[in-house]
C-alpha positions in Angstrom: 30.5 48.7 -22.0 32.1 52.1 -21.5 33.5 51.6 -18.0 35.3 48.6 -16.6 34.3 48.0 -13.0 37.1 46.7 -10.8 37.2 44.8 -7.5 40.3 44.1 -5.4 40.8 41.0 -3.4 43.2 41.5 -0.6 43.7 44.6 1.6 47.5 44.7 2.2 50.1 47.2 1.2 50.1 46.4 -2.5 46.3 46.7 -2.6 46.5 50.1 -1.0 49.0 51.6 -3.4 47.4 50.1 -6.5 44.0 51.4 -5.3 45.4 54.9 -5.2 46.4 54.7 -8.9 42.8 54.2 -10.1 42.5 58.0 -10.0 44.8 58.1 -13.1 43.0 55.4 -15.2 40.4 56.5 -17.7 37.2 54.3 -18.1 38.0 52.4 -14.9 36.0 52.4 -11.7 37.2 50.8 -8.4 33.9 49.4 -7.1 34.7 47.1 -4.2 37.4 45.7 -2.0 37.3 42.3 -0.2 39.4 40.8 2.6 38.9 37.9 5.0 39.4 40.6 7.6 36.3 42.7 7.1 37.6 45.7 9.1 40.7 45.9 6.8 38.4 45.9 3.8 36.2 48.6 5.4 39.2 50.8 6.2 40.8 50.5 2.8 37.5 51.2 1.1 37.0 54.3 3.2 40.5 55.5 2.5 40.0 55.4 -1.3 36.3 56.3 -1.3 35.4 52.8 -2.7 31.6 52.3 -2.4 31.6 48.6 -1.4 33.6 46.4 0.9 33.2 42.7 1.7 34.5 40.5 4.5 34.8 37.5 2.2 36.3 36.8 -1.2 33.1 35.0 -2.3 30.9 38.0 -1.8 33.0 40.1 -4.1 33.3 37.3 -6.7 29.5 37.0 -6.7 29.0 40.7 -7.2 27.6 41.0 -10.8 28.6 44.7 -10.9 32.3 43.8 -11.1 33.9 43.0 -14.4 37.5 42.4 -13.4 39.3 41.4 -10.2 42.8 42.5 -9.1 44.1 39.6 -7.0 46.4 41.1 -4.4 47.0 38.3 -2.0 50.2 36.3 -1.6 51.4 33.8 -4.3 50.0 30.5 -2.9 46.6 32.0 -2.4 46.1 33.0 -6.1 45.2 29.8 -7.9 41.9 28.8 -6.2 40.6 32.4 -6.1 41.6 33.0 -9.7 39.8 29.8 -10.8 36.7 30.9 -8.9 36.8 34.3 -10.6 37.1 32.7 -14.0 34.2 30.4 -13.4 32.1 33.5 -12.8 33.3 35.2 -16.0 35.4 37.8 -14.3 38.5 39.3 -15.9 41.7 38.9 -13.8 44.8 40.9 -13.0 46.9 38.5 -10.8 49.7 39.9 -8.7 53.2 38.4 -9.3 54.3 35.8 -8.8 51.3 34.5 -10.7 50.9 31.4 -8.5 53.2 29.4 -6.2 53.8 26.6 -8.8 54.1 26.2 -12.6 51.3 23.6 -12.5 49.0 26.1 -10.7 49.7 28.7 -13.3 48.9 26.3 -16.0 45.5 25.5 -14.4 44.6 29.2 -14.3 45.8 29.9 -17.8 43.9 26.9 -19.2 40.7 27.9 -17.4 40.9 31.5 -18.6 41.5 30.5 -22.2 38.7 27.9 -22.1 36.3 30.4 -20.6 37.4 33.3 -22.9 38.0 35.7 -20.0 40.8 38.3 -19.8 43.7 37.3 -17.7 47.1 38.9 -17.1 50.0 38.8 -14.6 50.4 42.1 -12.8 54.0 42.6 -13.9 53.8 46.4 -13.8 57.4 46.9 -14.9 56.5 45.9 -18.5 54.1 48.8 -18.8 56.2 51.6 -17.4 57.0 54.3 -20.0 60.8 53.9 -19.5 60.6 50.2 -20.1 58.4 50.8 -23.2 61.1 53.2 -24.5 63.8 50.5 -24.0 61.7 48.0 -26.0 61.3 50.5 -28.8 65.1 51.2 -28.9 65.7 47.4 -29.2 62.9 47.0 -31.8 64.4 49.8 -33.9 67.7 47.9 -34.0 69.7 50.6 -32.3 71.8 48.1 -30.4 71.7 45.4 -33.1 70.9 41.8 -32.2 70.2 41.3 -28.5 72.6 38.6 -27.2 72.3 38.9 -23.4 71.1 40.7 -20.3 72.5 41.2 -16.9 70.7 42.5 -13.8 70.4 42.5 -10.1 67.6 43.1 -7.6 68.8 43.2 -4.0 66.5 44.5 -1.3 67.9 44.0 2.1 65.5 42.9 4.8 66.2 41.8 8.3 65.3 38.2 8.7 61.8 37.8 10.3 60.3 34.3 9.9 56.8 35.8 10.4 57.2 38.2 7.5 55.6 37.2 4.2 59.0 37.7 2.6 60.4 34.8 4.5 57.4 32.6 5.5 57.2 29.5 3.4 53.3 29.3 3.7 53.0 32.7 1.9 55.5 31.8 -0.8 58.4 33.7 0.9 61.9 33.8 -0.5 64.0 35.9 -2.9 63.2 34.1 -6.1 59.4 34.4 -6.0 59.4 37.9 -4.7 62.4 39.5 -6.4 63.7 37.0 -9.0 60.4 37.2 -10.8 61.2 40.7 -12.0 64.6 39.7 -13.3 63.4 36.5 -15.0 60.4 38.3 -16.6 62.6 41.1 -17.8 65.1 38.7 -19.4 62.3 36.6 -20.9 60.8 39.7 -22.6 63.9 40.1 -24.7 65.3 36.5 -24.9 62.3 34.2 -24.9 62.5 30.6 -23.8 65.3 29.3 -21.6 66.8 25.9 -22.4 69.6 25.8 -19.8 69.1 27.0 -16.2 71.6 27.1 -13.4 70.9 28.5 -10.0 72.9 28.7 -6.7 71.8 30.5 -3.6 71.9 31.1 0.1 69.2 30.1 2.6 67.6 32.0 5.5 67.6 30.3 8.9 64.2 28.8 8.3 65.2 27.3 5.0 63.7 29.6 2.4 65.9 31.2 -0.2 67.4 34.5 1.0 69.5 35.0 -2.2 70.0 33.5 -5.6 72.2 33.9 -8.7 70.8 32.5 -11.9 72.6 31.9 -15.2 70.3 31.2 -18.1 70.9 30.2 -21.8 68.1 30.7 -24.3 66.9 28.8 -27.3 67.8 31.7 -29.6 71.4 31.8 -28.3 71.1 34.6 -25.7 72.3 34.4 -22.1 71.3 36.0 -18.9 73.2 36.6 -15.6 70.7 37.5 -12.8 71.1 38.0 -9.0 68.4 38.6 -6.3 68.5 38.7 -2.6 67.1 39.9 0.7 70.4 39.6 2.6 72.5 42.2 0.8 72.3 45.7 -0.8 72.6 46.4 -4.5 71.8 49.0 -7.1 69.0 47.3 -9.0 70.5 47.8 -12.4 69.7 46.0 -15.7 71.5 46.1 -19.0 70.5 44.7 -22.4 73.5 43.8 -24.6 73.5 43.8 -28.4 75.9 43.5 -31.3 76.0 47.3 -31.8 75.7 48.6 -28.3 73.7 48.3 -25.1 70.8 49.8 -23.1 71.2 50.5 -19.5 68.0 50.7 -17.4 68.9 53.0 -14.5 68.3 51.8 -10.9 65.9 50.6 -9.7 65.1 48.9 -12.9 61.8 47.4 -11.9 60.3 51.0 -11.6 62.7 53.1 -13.7 62.3 56.6 -15.1 65.5 56.7 -17.1 67.4 54.6 -19.6 70.6 55.3 -21.5 71.5 54.0 -25.0 75.1 53.3 -25.7 76.5 52.7 -29.2 80.0 52.3 -30.4 81.4 55.7 -31.5 78.3 57.6 -30.5 77.6 59.7 -27.4 75.2 58.0 -25.0 71.6 59.0 -25.4 69.6 59.5 -22.2 65.8 59.0 -22.3 63.6 60.0 -19.5 60.0 58.8 -19.2 58.1 59.5 -16.0 55.5 57.2 -14.7 51.9 58.2 -13.9 51.0 58.1 -10.2 52.9 55.4 -8.4 53.4 53.5 -11.7 50.6 51.0 -11.3 48.2 53.1 -13.4 49.9 51.8 -16.6 49.1 48.2 -16.1 45.6 49.1 -14.9 45.1 51.1 -18.1 46.3 48.2 -20.2 43.8 45.8 -18.6 40.9 48.3 -18.9 41.7 49.1 -22.6 42.0 45.4 -23.6 38.8 44.5 -21.9 36.9 47.3 -23.5 38.2 46.0 -26.8 37.0 42.5 -26.0 40.5 41.0 -25.9 41.6 38.3 -23.5 45.3 38.9 -23.3 47.8 41.7 -23.4 50.5 41.4 -26.1 53.0 43.0 -23.6 52.4 40.4 -21.0 51.2 37.2 -22.7 50.1 34.3 -20.6 52.7 32.2 -22.4 55.3 34.6 -21.0 53.9 34.1 -17.5 54.1 30.3 -17.9 57.7 30.5 -19.0 58.7 32.7 -16.1 56.9 30.3 -13.7 58.7 27.4 -15.2 62.1 29.0 -14.8 61.5 30.0 -11.2 60.3 26.6 -10.3 63.4 25.0 -11.8 65.6 27.5 -9.9 63.8 26.7 -6.7 64.2 22.9 -7.4 67.9 23.3 -7.8 68.0 24.9 -4.4 66.1 22.0 -2.9 62.9 24.0 -2.5 59.3 23.6 -3.6 56.0 25.4 -2.9 52.4 24.4 -2.9 49.2 26.1 -3.7 47.0 26.9 -0.7 43.6 25.2 -0.4 41.2 28.1 -0.4 38.0 26.1 -0.6 36.9 27.2 2.9 36.9 30.8 1.7 35.0 30.1 -1.6 32.0 28.1 -0.4 
């Protein structure tokens, strides 16, 4: 196999921007797009010169010419479609948040491991060049032992109960949409959390519009994280060590610049531009791993995804919230 053939399930905004980045991915071919709205699939396929489009998810999953599926629907609609893709031996790149629940994520991960198919959460931030540079700085010991992180991701949106950002049936709320970036970034440096404290504010329809999370980790690290739709903020992230700190310049979930600060040394600024809109890096990772016959990415392990889902679910529980996976059986039979 010299080319990995991709299909996209979902035809919304994120599917559109990700589809555009396939032009920058070697050995990858976007073959088909599927949506429950056939006209949306047709329009998106035409826009990106994709040869096939389907008006149902099942048609794409049953296409033997597709090796891997990018699942670009909303969180509660991931589990059942992912399980159907795994059953057919397809690789998976699943948009964050991975599922609506920790249990749903465990089902998908277990199925992928048992089947031996590639599976990864689409946490594009982990694959951006500037974030890779920050990881290297930490790995080289430039800031000593990492003891904590601090970050915010505030993205003001006027309340609209019909928007996917606020609608409970699409997994709306700040934690699943914004907090996932913060929690995943912290997890990549600090590992497993053993103490979790979350407070927040609620939108008029009862979903979380903002949250502040304080986490303590098994290794002794701590994190202070804030996310929200009801206020503005810089989107800055810092990694604190015993010899200095790394600042990931705003907005940290798609940065191009980091600065390294050490006691008695002038700050070092590192610039690392992304390719395309930035999604090409995660697409390249999946393509490369699949060509090598691998089933996970070391930069976004499935165990990392499960830990992030566990922390988010605990935060939501402390706010009195819970979500459920959607029953997609009608779309898959």
